[in-house]
C-alpha positions, -999 to +999 in steps of 0.1 A: -113-256+660-088-232+649-086-195+632-069-174+613-038-154+633-050-121+632-092-109+644-112-088+620-120-055+632-155-039+618-163+000+614-173+010+649-146-011+665-170-041+665-148-071+670-157-102+647-134-132+649-121-143+614-149-170+614-144-178+576-105-188+586-122-214+614-109-250+607-122-284+618-098-316+609-078-294+590-104-280+567-116-246+567-153-250+575-166-224+551-141-226+522-152-267+525-187-263+521-186-236+493-161-259+473-195-280+472-217-254+457-196-238+431-215-228+401-193-249+378-207-279+399-238-276+404-245-252+369-266-230+389-258-199+420-265-198+451-303-201+463-310-177+490-315-205+513-280-215+508-269-182+512-291-177+546-276-212+558-243-196+554-246-170+573-262-190+602-231-212+596-207-179+599-227-166+630-223-203+649-186-206+641-179-169+655-198-174+689-177-206+690-146-188+685-162-162+711-163-186+736-133-204+730-113-188+762-144-198+782-145-234+768-105-239+776-109-228+811-137-252+815-120-280+799-091-275+821-112-271+855-130-302+844-095-320+842-080-308+874-110-323+894-111-356+878-126-384+895-098-411+900-119-446+889-106-477+909-087-498+885-080-472+854-047-465+850-033-439+832 
């Protein structure tokens, strides 16, 4: 997952990553999710449940983005301490 180039700052100095710009497999996650729920396509606006799911999705993406440095560090630590399996060549 990747994020947009700049963070978003809200009032009160609270940092919020640009979870709306978060991509997975080359797609902007929230934009893609919303594209399947456009009013002309469904013939109706988003339901309250869909809006709530969108809010939860944005929060989950923001949490993943905030965890990114720790996840990357964990990956590097794991990669550095791989067990050498017999017969497995790189």
